[in-house]
A tleap script that builds the chain and sets N, CA, C and O, in Angstrom:
source leaprc.protein.ff14SB
mol = sequence {
  NMET ASP ASP ALA LEU ARG LYS GLY THR ARG
  VAL ALA GLY THR ASP ARG SER GLU LEU ALA
  ALA GLN LEU ARG ARG ARG TYR ASP SER GLY
  GLU SER ILE ARG MET LEU ALA ALA ALA THR
  GLY ARG SER TYR GLY PHE VAL HIE ARG LEU
  LEU SER GLU ALA GLY ALA GLU LEU ARG GLY
  ARG GLY GLY ALA THR ARG LYS CALA
}
set mol.1.N position { -3.021 6.783 -32.560 }
set mol.1.CA position { -3.898 6.427 -31.464 }
set mol.1.C position { -5.156 7.273 -31.558 }
set mol.1.O position { -5.103 8.436 -31.956 }
set mol.2.N position { -6.270 6.695 -31.196 }
set mol.2.CA position { -7.570 7.342 -31.216 }
set mol.2.C position { -7.585 8.526 -30.250 }
set mol.2.O position { -6.989 8.454 -29.175 }
set mol.3.N position { -8.267 9.623 -30.626 }
set mol.3.CA position { -8.360 10.798 -29.753 }
set mol.3.C position { -8.999 10.470 -28.420 }
set mol.3.O position { -8.659 11.085 -27.410 }
set mol.4.N position { -9.915 9.516 -28.392 }
set mol.4.CA position { -10.589 9.140 -27.148 }
set mol.4.C position { -9.638 8.468 -26.169 }
set mol.4.O position { -9.943 8.373 -24.980 }
set mol.5.N position { -8.482 7.998 -26.650 }
set mol.5.CA position { -7.546 7.276 -25.796 }
set mol.5.C position { -6.298 8.090 -25.476 }
set mol.5.O position { -5.335 7.557 -24.925 }
set mol.6.N position { -6.307 9.378 -25.818 }
set mol.6.CA position { -5.152 10.233 -25.539 }
set mol.6.C position { -4.864 10.303 -24.049 }
set mol.6.O position { -5.738 10.064 -23.215 }
set mol.7.N position { -3.617 10.638 -23.733 }
set mol.7.CA position { -3.209 10.809 -22.343 }
set mol.7.C position { -4.067 11.887 -21.684 }
set mol.7.O position { -4.344 12.930 -22.276 }
set mol.8.N position { -4.473 11.618 -20.470 }
set mol.8.CA position { -5.262 12.585 -19.723 }
set mol.8.C position { -6.760 12.417 -19.872 }
set mol.8.O position { -7.530 13.057 -19.155 }
set mol.9.N position { -7.184 11.565 -20.794 }
set mol.9.CA position { -8.617 11.317 -20.954 }
set mol.9.C position { -8.989 10.030 -20.235 }
set mol.9.O position { -8.188 9.100 -20.137 }
set mol.10.N position { -10.203 9.994 -19.742 }
set mol.10.CA position { -10.684 8.805 -19.054 }
set mol.10.C position { -11.041 7.748 -20.092 }
set mol.10.O position { -11.706 8.038 -21.086 }
set mol.11.N position { -10.595 6.532 -19.850 }
set mol.11.CA position { -10.873 5.426 -20.765 }
set mol.11.C position { -11.805 4.464 -20.038 }
set mol.11.O position { -11.435 3.879 -19.020 }
set mol.12.N position { -13.020 4.304 -20.569 }
set mol.12.CA position { -14.007 3.458 -19.908 }
set mol.12.C position { -14.799 2.676 -20.950 }
set mol.12.O position { -14.727 2.952 -22.147 }
set mol.13.N position { -15.550 1.704 -20.470 }
set mol.13.CA position { -16.450 0.940 -21.326 }
set mol.13.C position { -15.737 0.120 -22.375 }
set mol.13.O position { -14.719 -0.517 -22.107 }
set mol.14.N position { -16.295 0.146 -23.587 }
set mol.14.CA position { -15.737 -0.682 -24.657 }
set mol.14.C position { -14.347 -0.212 -25.075 }
set mol.14.O position { -13.503 -1.027 -25.447 }
set mol.15.N position { -14.103 1.113 -25.016 }
set mol.15.CA position { -12.762 1.615 -25.358 }
set mol.15.C position { -11.714 1.015 -24.432 }
set mol.15.O position { -10.632 0.632 -24.876 }
set mol.16.N position { -12.037 0.933 -23.143 }
set mol.16.CA position { -11.100 0.380 -22.160 }
set mol.16.C position { -10.874 -1.107 -22.429 }
set mol.16.O position { -9.741 -1.585 -22.380 }
set mol.17.N position { -11.947 -1.829 -22.710 }
set mol.17.CA position { -11.833 -3.267 -22.989 }
set mol.17.C position { -10.996 -3.526 -24.231 }
set mol.17.O position { -10.153 -4.423 -24.251 }
set mol.18.N position { -11.238 -2.732 -25.267 }
set mol.18.CA position { -10.490 -2.906 -26.513 }
set mol.18.C position { -9.015 -2.566 -26.324 }
set mol.18.O position { -8.139 -3.273 -26.821 }
set mol.19.N position { -8.746 -1.477 -25.602 }
set mol.19.CA position { -7.353 -1.097 -25.340 }
set mol.19.C position { -6.659 -2.167 -24.505 }
set mol.19.O position { -5.508 -2.512 -24.774 }
set mol.20.N position { -7.348 -2.694 -23.493 }
set mol.20.CA position { -6.766 -3.738 -22.649 }
set mol.20.C position { -6.438 -4.976 -23.477 }
set mol.20.O position { -5.376 -5.574 -23.302 }
set mol.21.N position { -7.339 -5.365 -24.375 }
set mol.21.CA position { -7.109 -6.543 -25.216 }
set mol.21.C position { -5.926 -6.319 -26.153 }
set mol.21.O position { -5.103 -7.213 -26.353 }
set mol.22.N position { -5.849 -5.117 -26.727 }
set mol.22.CA position { -4.744 -4.792 -27.631 }
set mol.22.C position { -3.415 -4.811 -26.890 }
set mol.22.O position { -2.434 -5.374 -27.377 }
set mol.23.N position { -3.383 -4.193 -25.706 }
set mol.23.CA position { -2.150 -4.173 -24.922 }
set mol.23.C position { -1.757 -5.572 -24.476 }
set mol.23.O position { -0.573 -5.905 -24.444 }
set mol.24.N position { -2.735 -6.385 -24.135 }
set mol.24.CA position { -2.423 -7.756 -23.715 }
set mol.24.C position { -1.791 -8.541 -24.856 }
set mol.24.O position { -0.819 -9.266 -24.648 }
set mol.25.N position { -2.342 -8.401 -26.066 }
set mol.25.CA position { -1.764 -9.108 -27.225 }
set mol.25.C position { -0.309 -8.689 -27.424 }
set mol.25.O position { 0.558 -9.531 -27.657 }
set mol.26.N position { -0.047 -7.395 -27.331 }
set mol.26.CA position { 1.313 -6.900 -27.524 }
set mol.26.C position { 2.235 -7.355 -26.396 }
set mol.26.O position { 3.388 -7.711 -26.642 }
set mol.27.N position { 1.734 -7.345 -25.163 }
set mol.27.CA position { 2.521 -7.788 -24.009 }
set mol.27.C position { 2.834 -9.272 -24.124 }
set mol.27.O position { 3.964 -9.695 -23.882 }
set mol.28.N position { 1.824 -10.065 -24.496 }
set mol.28.CA position { 2.017 -11.512 -24.643 }
set mol.28.C position { 2.998 -11.844 -25.767 }
set mol.28.O position { 3.630 -12.901 -25.747 }
set mol.29.N position { 3.127 -10.945 -26.747 }
set mol.29.CA position { 4.070 -11.194 -27.836 }
set mol.29.C position { 5.475 -10.697 -27.505 }
set mol.29.O position { 6.379 -10.802 -28.334 }
set mol.30.N position { 5.667 -10.150 -26.282 }
set mol.30.CA position { 7.024 -9.849 -25.842 }
set mol.30.C position { 7.328 -8.408 -25.485 }
set mol.30.O position { 8.392 -8.139 -24.926 }
set mol.31.N position { 6.443 -7.470 -25.783 }
set mol.31.CA position { 6.722 -6.076 -25.428 }
set mol.31.C position { 6.651 -5.898 -23.915 }
set mol.31.O position { 5.895 -6.592 -23.234 }
set mol.32.N position { 7.434 -4.975 -23.404 }
set mol.32.CA position { 7.432 -4.713 -21.967 }
set mol.32.C position { 6.345 -3.690 -21.620 }
set mol.32.O position { 5.821 -2.994 -22.490 }
set mol.33.N position { 6.026 -3.621 -20.340 }
set mol.33.CA position { 5.045 -2.639 -19.887 }
set mol.33.C position { 5.567 -1.238 -20.180 }
set mol.33.O position { 4.804 -0.369 -20.604 }
set mol.34.N position { 6.846 -1.012 -19.960 }
set mol.34.CA position { 7.414 0.321 -20.229 }
set mol.34.C position { 7.332 0.677 -21.709 }
set mol.34.O position { 7.059 1.828 -22.050 }
set mol.35.N position { 7.559 -0.278 -22.578 }
set mol.35.CA position { 7.445 -0.025 -24.016 }
set mol.35.C position { 6.004 0.312 -24.383 }
set mol.35.O position { 5.759 1.229 -25.167 }
set mol.36.N position { 5.050 -0.430 -23.818 }
set mol.36.CA position { 3.633 -0.173 -24.095 }
set mol.36.C position { 3.212 1.191 -23.569 }
set mol.36.O position { 2.446 1.903 -24.218 }
set mol.37.N position { 3.710 1.553 -22.395 }
set mol.37.CA position { 3.383 2.857 -21.814 }
set mol.37.C position { 3.899 3.981 -22.711 }
set mol.37.O position { 3.191 4.956 -22.961 }
set mol.38.N position { 5.124 3.842 -23.190 }
set mol.38.CA position { 5.703 4.864 -24.061 }
set mol.38.C position { 4.939 4.962 -25.380 }
set mol.38.O position { 4.710 6.060 -25.886 }
set mol.39.N position { 4.547 3.821 -25.936 }
set mol.39.CA position { 3.848 3.804 -27.215 }
set mol.39.C position { 2.445 4.398 -27.129 }
set mol.39.O position { 1.959 4.982 -28.097 }
set mol.40.N position { 1.795 4.253 -25.982 }
set mol.40.CA position { 0.427 4.754 -25.834 }
set mol.40.C position { 0.369 6.132 -25.187 }
set mol.40.O position { -0.686 6.768 -25.183 }
set mol.41.N position { 1.491 6.605 -24.637 }
set mol.41.CA position { 1.488 7.888 -23.950 }
set mol.41.C position { 0.813 7.817 -22.594 }
set mol.41.O position { 0.387 8.835 -22.048 }
set mol.42.N position { 0.719 6.620 -22.056 }
set mol.42.CA position { 0.101 6.406 -20.747 }
set mol.42.C position { 1.170 6.036 -19.739 }
set mol.42.O position { 2.307 5.738 -20.105 }
set mol.43.N position { 0.798 6.056 -18.463 }
set mol.43.CA position { 1.770 5.746 -17.422 }
set mol.43.C position { 1.977 4.235 -17.304 }
set mol.43.O position { 1.161 3.434 -17.762 }
set mol.44.N position { 3.090 3.878 -16.678 }
set mol.44.CA position { 3.395 2.479 -16.388 }
set mol.44.C position { 2.261 1.868 -15.567 }
set mol.44.O position { 1.808 0.762 -15.860 }
set mol.45.N position { 1.804 2.582 -14.543 }
set mol.45.CA position { 0.749 2.085 -13.659 }
set mol.45.C position { -0.554 1.832 -14.387 }
set mol.45.O position { -1.236 0.843 -14.117 }
set mol.46.N position { -0.910 2.726 -15.316 }
set mol.46.CA position { -2.140 2.557 -16.095 }
set mol.46.C position { -2.064 1.291 -16.944 }
set mol.46.O position { -3.001 0.493 -16.971 }
set mol.47.N position { -0.944 1.116 -17.634 }
set mol.47.CA position { -0.780 -0.066 -18.495 }
set mol.47.C position { -0.767 -1.331 -17.641 }
set mol.47.O position { -1.388 -2.327 -18.011 }
set mol.48.N position { -0.078 -1.308 -16.518 }
set mol.48.CA position { -0.026 -2.453 -15.613 }
set mol.48.C position { -1.434 -2.828 -15.150 }
set mol.48.O position { -1.797 -4.004 -15.134 }
set mol.49.N position { -2.220 -1.818 -14.775 }
set mol.49.CA position { -3.586 -2.055 -14.305 }
set mol.49.C position { -4.456 -2.655 -15.415 }
set mol.49.O position { -5.226 -3.583 -15.167 }
set mol.50.N position { -4.335 -2.125 -16.639 }
set mol.50.CA position { -5.124 -2.664 -17.748 }
set mol.50.C position { -4.746 -4.110 -18.059 }
set mol.50.O position { -5.611 -4.940 -18.335 }
set mol.51.N position { -3.454 -4.401 -18.011 }
set mol.51.CA position { -3.027 -5.779 -18.263 }
set mol.51.C position { -3.576 -6.716 -17.196 }
set mol.51.O position { -3.992 -7.833 -17.503 }
set mol.52.N position { -3.578 -6.273 -15.961 }
set mol.52.CA position { -4.127 -7.084 -14.877 }
set mol.52.C position { -5.622 -7.309 -15.083 }
set mol.52.O position { -6.120 -8.420 -14.900 }
set mol.53.N position { -6.334 -6.245 -15.466 }
set mol.53.CA position { -7.770 -6.362 -15.734 }
set mol.53.C position { -8.042 -7.319 -16.889 }
set mol.53.O position { -9.051 -8.025 -16.893 }
set mol.54.N position { -7.140 -7.341 -17.867 }
set mol.54.CA position { -7.311 -8.195 -19.039 }
set mol.54.C position { -6.925 -9.644 -18.750 }
set mol.54.O position { -7.102 -10.513 -19.603 }
set mol.55.N position { -6.399 -9.910 -17.555 }
set mol.55.CA position { -6.046 -11.272 -17.181 }
set mol.55.C position { -4.689 -11.729 -17.669 }
set mol.55.O position { -4.417 -12.929 -17.711 }
set mol.56.N position { -3.832 -10.787 -18.038 }
set mol.56.CA position { -2.495 -11.150 -18.520 }
set mol.56.C position { -1.669 -11.696 -17.359 }
set mol.56.O position { -1.768 -11.214 -16.231 }
set mol.57.N position { -0.862 -12.700 -17.651 }
set mol.57.CA position { 0.064 -13.227 -16.659 }
set mol.57.C position { 1.318 -12.372 -16.743 }
set mol.57.O position { 2.088 -12.467 -17.699 }
set mol.58.N position { 1.513 -11.539 -15.733 }
set mol.58.CA position { 2.611 -10.578 -15.765 }
set mol.58.C position { 3.947 -11.270 -15.505 }
set mol.58.O position { 4.065 -12.125 -14.627 }
set mol.59.N position { 4.948 -10.877 -16.291 }
set mol.59.CA position { 6.279 -11.454 -16.164 }
set mol.59.C position { 7.015 -10.805 -14.997 }
set mol.59.O position { 6.697 -9.688 -14.588 }
set mol.60.N position { 7.994 -11.518 -14.472 }
set mol.60.CA position { 8.857 -10.961 -13.446 }
set mol.60.C position { 9.820 -9.966 -14.051 }
set mol.60.O position { 9.942 -9.853 -15.271 }
set mol.61.N position { 10.497 -9.253 -13.185 }
set mol.61.CA position { 11.478 -8.288 -13.674 }
set mol.61.C position { 12.657 -9.006 -14.290 }
set mol.61.O position { 13.023 -10.097 -13.852 }
set mol.62.N position { 13.248 -8.408 -15.292 }
set mol.62.CA position { 14.388 -8.998 -15.967 }
set mol.62.C position { 15.690 -8.583 -15.332 }
set mol.62.O position { 15.710 -7.978 -14.260 }
set mol.63.N position { 16.760 -8.906 -15.987 }
set mol.63.CA position { 18.076 -8.490 -15.517 }
set mol.63.C position { 18.771 -9.593 -14.745 }
set mol.63.O position { 18.202 -10.649 -14.466 }
set mol.64.N position { 20.015 -9.315 -14.410 }
set mol.64.CA position { 20.833 -10.285 -13.692 }
set mol.64.C position { 20.355 -10.432 -12.253 }
set mol.64.O position { 19.863 -9.479 -11.648 }
set mol.65.N position { 20.505 -11.608 -11.728 }
set mol.65.CA position { 20.166 -11.843 -10.331 }
set mol.65.C position { 21.466 -11.954 -9.539 }
set mol.65.O position { 22.498 -12.378 -10.059 }
set mol.66.N position { 21.391 -11.571 -8.297 }
set mol.66.CA position { 22.579 -11.606 -7.450 }
set mol.66.C position { 22.583 -12.900 -6.642 }
set mol.66.O position { 21.555 -13.331 -6.119 }
set mol.67.N position { 23.742 -13.496 -6.554 }
set mol.67.CA position { 23.903 -14.696 -5.742 }
set mol.67.C position { 24.772 -14.348 -4.553 }
set mol.67.O position { 25.829 -13.736 -4.704 }
set mol.68.N position { 24.326 -14.738 -3.369 }
set mol.68.CA position { 25.054 -14.393 -2.131 }
set mol.68.C position { 26.248 -15.268 -1.918 }
set mol.68.O position { 26.962 -15.108 -0.928 }
savepdb mol mol.pdb
quit
């Protein structure tokens, strides 16, 4: 990962747009937000926000559903 995108640094401008596009491609191909957060060293909330900014259609939570 680029030094400009390390955890704790502010990501703005073209770097932010490029990171958002990259994360969206990976998310659209099936990776989870938690997987992307771990891979980039960023928080779940940061990745979620970038995906939203990039216009990604966020998936619902997985797992079994309970029937009453």
